[in-house]
C-alpha positions in Angstrom: 154.0 -74.3 -89.4 151.1 -73.8 -91.9 151.3 -74.6 -95.6 150.8 -70.9 -96.4 153.7 -69.8 -94.3 156.0 -72.5 -95.8 154.9 -71.5 -99.2 155.5 -67.8 -98.6 159.0 -68.5 -97.3 159.6 -70.7 -100.3 158.6 -67.9 -102.7 160.9 -65.4 -101.0 163.8 -67.9 -100.9 163.4 -68.8 -104.6 163.4 -65.2 -105.6 166.3 -64.2 -103.5 168.4 -67.2 -104.6 167.6 -66.4 -108.2 168.6 -62.7 -107.8 171.8 -63.6 -105.9 173.0 -65.9 -108.7 171.9 -63.4 -111.3 173.7 -60.5 -109.6 177.1 -62.3 -109.2 176.9 -63.4 -112.7 176.3 -60.1 -114.4 178.9 -58.2 -112.3 181.6 -60.2 -114.1 180.7 -58.9 -117.5 180.1 -55.5 -119.0 177.0 -53.9 -117.5 175.5 -53.0 -120.9 171.8 -53.3 -120.4 171.1 -52.4 -124.0 172.8 -55.5 -125.3 172.6 -57.9 -122.4 170.1 -60.7 -122.8 170.3 -63.1 -119.9 169.3 -66.7 -120.4 167.3 -68.1 -117.5 166.5 -71.7 -117.1 164.4 -73.3 -114.4 165.5 -76.8 -113.5 162.3 -77.8 -111.9 158.9 -76.2 -111.8 157.6 -78.7 -109.2 157.6 -77.4 -105.6 159.1 -79.5 -102.8 156.9 -82.1 -101.2 154.6 -80.8 -98.5 154.3 -77.4 -100.1 151.1 -76.2 -101.8 151.5 -76.6 -105.6 152.2 -73.3 -107.3 153.2 -73.0 -111.0 156.1 -70.5 -111.1 156.5 -70.9 -114.8 154.6 -67.6 -115.7 156.8 -65.7 -113.2 160.0 -66.8 -114.8 158.7 -66.3 -118.3 157.7 -62.7 -117.5 161.0 -62.0 -115.8 163.0 -63.3 -118.8 160.8 -61.6 -121.3 161.4 -58.3 -119.6 165.1 -58.8 -119.5 165.4 -59.8 -123.1 162.6 -57.8 -124.9 161.9 -54.6 -122.9 163.2 -51.7 -125.0 164.7 -49.6 -122.1 167.1 -51.8 -120.2 168.0 -48.9 -117.8 164.6 -49.4 -116.1 165.2 -53.0 -115.3 166.2 -52.8 -111.7 166.4 -56.3 -110.2 165.9 -55.0 -106.6 162.8 -53.0 -107.5 161.4 -55.9 -109.5 161.9 -58.1 -106.5 160.2 -55.6 -104.2 157.4 -55.3 -106.7 156.9 -59.0 -106.8 156.7 -59.3 -103.0 154.4 -56.3 -102.7 152.1 -57.8 -105.4 151.9 -61.0 -103.4 151.0 -59.2 -100.2 148.5 -56.9 -101.9 146.4 -59.9 -102.9 145.4 -60.2 -99.2 143.6 -56.9 -99.3 145.1 -56.1 -95.8 146.6 -52.6 -95.5 148.5 -53.6 -92.3 150.4 -56.6 -93.8 153.3 -54.9 -95.5 156.8 -55.5 -96.8 159.4 -52.8 -95.8 162.5 -52.4 -97.9 165.6 -51.7 -95.7 165.3 -47.9 -95.6 161.6 -48.0 -94.7 162.2 -50.8 -92.1 164.9 -48.6 -90.5 162.5 -45.6 -90.4 159.8 -47.7 -88.7 162.3 -48.8 -86.0 163.4 -45.2 -85.5 159.8 -44.2 -84.9 159.3 -46.8 -82.2 162.6 -45.9 -80.6 161.3 -42.4 -80.2 163.5 -40.3 -82.6 163.5 -39.8 -86.4 163.6 -37.0 -89.0 160.3 -36.1 -90.7 157.1 -34.2 -90.1 155.9 -36.0 -87.0 152.7 -37.8 -88.0 151.6 -41.4 -87.7 150.1 -42.6 -91.0 147.7 -45.4 -91.7 145.4 -46.7 -94.4 141.6 -46.8 -94.7 140.6 -48.7 -97.8 143.1 -47.6 -100.4 143.6 -44.1 -98.9 146.6 -42.8 -97.0 145.4 -41.1 -93.8 146.8 -39.4 -90.8 146.1 -41.4 -87.7 147.5 -38.7 -85.5 150.1 -35.9 -85.6 152.6 -36.0 -82.8 152.1 -33.4 -80.2 154.3 -30.3 -80.9 155.5 -31.7 -84.2 155.9 -29.8 -87.5 152.9 -31.6 -88.8 150.7 -30.5 -85.9 152.0 -26.9 -86.0 151.3 -26.7 -89.7 147.7 -27.8 -89.4 147.7 -31.5 -90.0 144.9 -33.2 -88.2 143.9 -36.7 -87.1 141.7 -38.2 -89.8 143.2 -36.2 -92.7 143.3 -38.0 -96.0 146.5 -37.4 -97.9 145.8 -37.0 -101.6 149.2 -35.8 -102.9 152.8 -35.5 -101.7 154.7 -32.7 -103.4 152.1 -32.7 -106.2 152.3 -36.5 -106.7 149.1 -38.4 -106.3 149.1 -41.1 -103.5 146.7 -43.2 -105.5 148.0 -46.8 -105.5 150.7 -46.1 -102.9 151.4 -48.6 -100.2 151.8 -47.3 -96.6 155.6 -47.8 -96.7 155.9 -45.8 -99.9 154.0 -42.9 -98.4 156.2 -42.9 -95.3 159.3 -42.9 -97.5 158.1 -39.9 -99.5 157.0 -37.9 -96.5 160.0 -38.4 -94.3 163.2 -36.6 -95.0 166.2 -34.7 -93.6 165.8 -31.9 -91.1 165.2 -28.5 -92.8 163.8 -29.8 -96.0 160.2 -29.1 -97.0 157.3 -31.3 -98.1 153.9 -30.2 -99.4 150.9 -32.4 -98.5 147.5 -32.0 -100.2 144.9 -33.2 -97.7 141.2 -33.3 -97.1 140.3 -32.6 -93.5 137.8 -35.1 -92.2 135.3 -32.4 -91.3 135.5 -30.1 -94.4 135.7 -32.3 -97.6 137.8 -29.5 -99.2 141.4 -29.9 -100.4 144.1 -28.0 -98.6 147.8 -27.7 -99.3 150.0 -27.8 -96.2 153.7 -26.9 -96.5 155.8 -28.5 -93.7 159.4 -28.1 -92.8 160.8 -31.4 -91.6 162.7 -31.6 -88.3 164.2 -34.2 -85.9 161.2 -35.6 -84.0 161.7 -36.8 -80.5 158.7 -38.7 -79.1 158.3 -38.6 -75.4 155.9 -41.5 -74.9 154.8 -40.6 -71.4 154.3 -37.4 -69.5 152.1 -36.2 -66.7 151.6 -34.2 -63.5 149.5 -33.9 -60.3 147.9 -30.4 -59.9 145.2 -28.6 -58.1 142.3 -27.9 -60.3 142.8 -24.1 -60.1 146.4 -24.6 -61.4 145.5 -26.5 -64.6 146.2 -23.8 -67.2 143.8 -24.8 -69.9 141.0 -24.5 -67.4 142.0 -21.2 -65.7 142.8 -19.5 -69.0 139.4 -20.2 -70.5 137.1 -20.3 -67.4 134.8 -17.7 -68.8 134.0 -19.9 -71.8 132.6 -22.8 -69.8 130.1 -22.0 -67.1 130.6 -25.3 -65.4 134.4 -24.8 -65.2 133.9 -21.2 -64.0 131.7 -22.5 -61.2 134.3 -25.1 -60.2 137.1 -22.6 -60.1 135.1 -20.1 -58.1 134.4 -22.7 -55.5 137.4 -22.8 -53.2 136.8 -26.4 -52.1 136.4 -27.7 -55.6 139.3 -25.6 -57.0 141.7 -27.0 -54.4 141.0 -30.7 -55.3 144.0 -32.4 -57.0 143.9 -34.3 -60.2 146.6 -36.5 -61.9 147.0 -36.2 -65.7 148.9 -38.8 -67.7 149.6 -38.4 -71.4 150.5 -41.5 -73.3 151.6 -40.7 -76.9 152.7 -44.1 -78.1 153.5 -47.7 -77.1 157.2 -47.8 -78.1 160.6 -49.2 -77.1 160.9 -47.1 -74.0 157.2 -46.8 -72.9 157.2 -49.3 -70.1 160.3 -47.9 -68.5 159.2 -44.3 -68.9 155.7 -45.2 -67.6 157.1 -46.9 -64.5 159.3 -43.9 -63.6 156.5 -41.4 -64.0 153.8 -43.5 -62.2 156.2 -44.1 -59.2 156.7 -40.3 -59.0 153.0 -39.4 -59.4 151.9 -42.1 -56.9 154.0 -40.6 -54.2 152.2 -37.2 -54.7 148.8 -38.9 -54.9 149.3 -40.7 -51.6 150.5 -37.5 -49.9 147.4 -35.6 -51.1 144.4 -35.1 -48.9 142.2 -33.8 -51.7 142.9 -36.2 -54.6 139.9 -36.8 -56.9 141.2 -39.0 -59.7 143.3 -39.6 -62.8 142.9 -38.5 -66.4 144.5 -40.9 -68.9 145.0 -39.1 -72.2 145.2 -41.5 -75.2 144.3 -38.9 -77.8 146.4 -39.1 -81.0 148.1 -42.2 -79.7 148.5 -44.5 -82.8 149.4 -47.6 -80.8 152.5 -49.8 -80.8 153.5 -52.9 -78.9 150.7 -55.2 -77.6 152.8 -56.1 -74.6 152.9 -52.4 -73.6 149.1 -52.2 -73.8 148.8 -55.1 -71.4 151.4 -53.5 -69.1 149.7 -50.1 -69.0 146.3 -51.7 -68.4 147.7 -53.6 -65.5 148.4 -50.4 -63.6 144.7 -49.9 -63.1 143.2 -53.5 -63.0 143.3 -56.2 -60.3 145.5 -59.3 -61.0 143.8 -61.8 -63.2 141.6 -59.3 -65.1 141.2 -60.0 -68.7 142.8 -57.3 -70.9 142.5 -58.6 -74.5 141.7 -61.7 -76.5 143.5 -62.8 -79.7 141.9 -64.9 -82.4 144.3 -66.1 -85.0 142.3 -68.8 -86.8 144.6 -71.4 -85.4 144.3 -70.8 -81.7 142.6 -68.3 -79.4 144.5 -66.7 -76.6 143.6 -64.4 -73.6 146.1 -61.9 -72.1 145.4 -61.0 -68.5 146.9 -58.8 -65.7 149.8 -60.6 -64.1 151.3 -57.8 -62.0 150.1 -55.6 -59.1 149.3 -52.1 -60.3 149.7 -49.0 -58.2 146.5 -47.3 -59.3 143.8 -50.0 -59.1 141.7 -48.1 -56.5 141.8 -44.6 -58.1 139.0 -43.0 -60.0 139.8 -42.8 -63.7 138.5 -41.3 -66.9 140.1 -41.7 -70.4 140.4 -39.2 -73.2 140.2 -40.6 -76.7 139.7 -39.3 -80.3 139.9 -40.5 -83.9 143.7 -40.6 -83.6 143.5 -43.2 -80.8 144.3 -46.6 -82.4 145.3 -50.1 -81.9 147.1 -50.5 -78.5 145.3 -47.3 -77.3 142.0 -49.0 -78.1 143.1 -52.1 -76.3 143.8 -50.1 -73.1 140.6 -48.1 -73.4 138.5 -51.2 -74.1 140.0 -53.2 -71.2 139.5 -50.4 -68.6 136.0 -49.7 -69.7 134.9 -53.3 -69.8 136.5 -54.2 -66.4 135.9 -51.1 -64.3 133.3 -49.1 -66.2 135.8 -46.3 -66.9 134.2 -43.6 -68.9 135.7 -42.7 -72.3 135.4 -39.0 -73.2 136.0 -37.4 -76.6 135.4 -38.9 -80.0 135.0 -42.4 -81.6 138.4 -44.0 -81.9 140.2 -45.1 -85.1 139.1 -48.7 -85.2 142.2 -51.0 -85.8 141.4 -54.4 -84.5 144.3 -56.5 -85.8 147.7 -57.5 -84.5 150.8 -57.5 -86.6 154.1 -59.4 -86.0 157.2 -57.6 -87.2 160.0 -59.7 -88.6 163.4 -58.6 -89.9 164.5 -60.3 -93.1 168.1 -61.1 -93.9 168.9 -58.0 -96.1 167.7 -55.4 -93.6 164.1 -55.4 -94.9 161.2 -56.2 -92.8 157.8 -57.9 -93.0 154.7 -57.0 -90.9 152.2 -59.8 -91.0 148.7 -59.6 -89.5 148.7 -62.7 -87.2 145.4 -62.2 -85.3 142.5 -60.0 -84.6 141.9 -58.8 -81.1 138.7 -58.4 -79.0 137.9 -56.4 -75.9 137.1 -58.3 -72.7 133.4 -58.0 -73.6 134.0 -59.6 -77.0 133.9 -56.4 -79.1 135.9 -56.3 -82.4 136.6 -52.6 -83.0 138.0 -53.0 -86.5 136.6 -50.3 -88.8 134.1 -49.0 -86.2 136.2 -47.9 -83.2 135.2 -47.4 -79.6 132.3 -45.0 -79.1 132.9 -42.6 -76.2 130.6 -42.7 -73.2 130.6 -38.9 -73.3 130.9 -37.4 -76.8 132.8 -34.1 -76.9 134.4 -32.5 -79.9 137.2 -29.9 -79.7 136.3 -26.3 -80.6 137.9 -25.8 -84.0 137.4 -22.1 -83.8 139.1 -21.8 -80.4 142.3 -23.9 -80.3 143.2 -22.5 -76.9 140.4 -24.5 -75.3 140.5 -28.2 -74.5 136.8 -29.0 -74.2 137.5 -32.7 -73.7 139.9 -32.1 -70.8 137.3 -29.7 -69.3 134.6 -32.5 -69.4 137.1 -35.0 -67.8 137.7 -32.6 -64.9 133.9 -32.1 -64.5 133.4 -35.9 -64.4 136.0 -36.5 -61.7 134.6 -33.7 -59.5 131.0 -35.0 -59.6 
């Protein structure tokens, strides 16, 4: 274990032990903050042997000064002070993805990965010091109200998000079903402020969905065939229109993703093998904010031969390569992938692995660009800690952090015609070439 990790745990242990003793002491006397002046003594300021030397004297001096001298004792909340101390320690790293989650926020995070929570239905992240929308969940109140991938959230219910941590933003935006929240955002493509009122609801995330259809039966194409001459030509050609295509939408890499993926792919694979006119698969990773690294390796393995390199980890201590270890059902099928600026983290791992290994074309927009791996750890009081433990690289050695994956075929959605899916149209065109 590194000195930094030992020191970090020592800091938390010291603070928690101090607060535990403090709490049990003050609960036995009158809780009169106006008059109470605790006396704190530190027996030793020397850290245990083997731990990096840190002088904690200023910490304890500040703590005691606040307790004894601050004029409004009602604002001295030990738990908030502890959370503030921990957050301050983490913020010195300058890493928006290393975060401390108090119990309520940690529980909300787990609910999201489990696939059900109450809120607006949007995955949030940070770029620099700004709170941004990585992706709204399909069909969610956020999406229906006009929240878009890439939006910068300036205010929540009129309160500026400047200086907020990501967990603080999540806590303010989530809430019970039926309640409202107002977001003031800047859309990525407009640079103008917009107020969006959203009614919260119970969000159920179905991580995997899909179908096998004849081209002529794909509704977004048939409903808009007059708007794209290439699609119109395809639909008017009986041979082309009768070809079959599989579409798989992956919305997150959560607790149930591998099980749901396996069930869907087994069903679709039967239809694919029965088809005489099958042309290929569209894997839709748009607005997928990521999730578990292990899920990304599992999904990639469906399309790649055993032994193929999926992703490399570089932690500063050791380097590790994760490769395909199972036999996938779709390794020999033509494939294209849809991505956009809401495709992040595990989505980018899958997209990068498939492009590097089998020249799969990415269609859409440049992805988000999150090239680090976090380890989530539950702490004793229900809180959680997410620590960046490594950066990841695609099989070709690309680090996407801050730059994303550029598509092979760049296609933007038509903002003036939301009924059209120009990226899906291009994917169909590619498979029918």
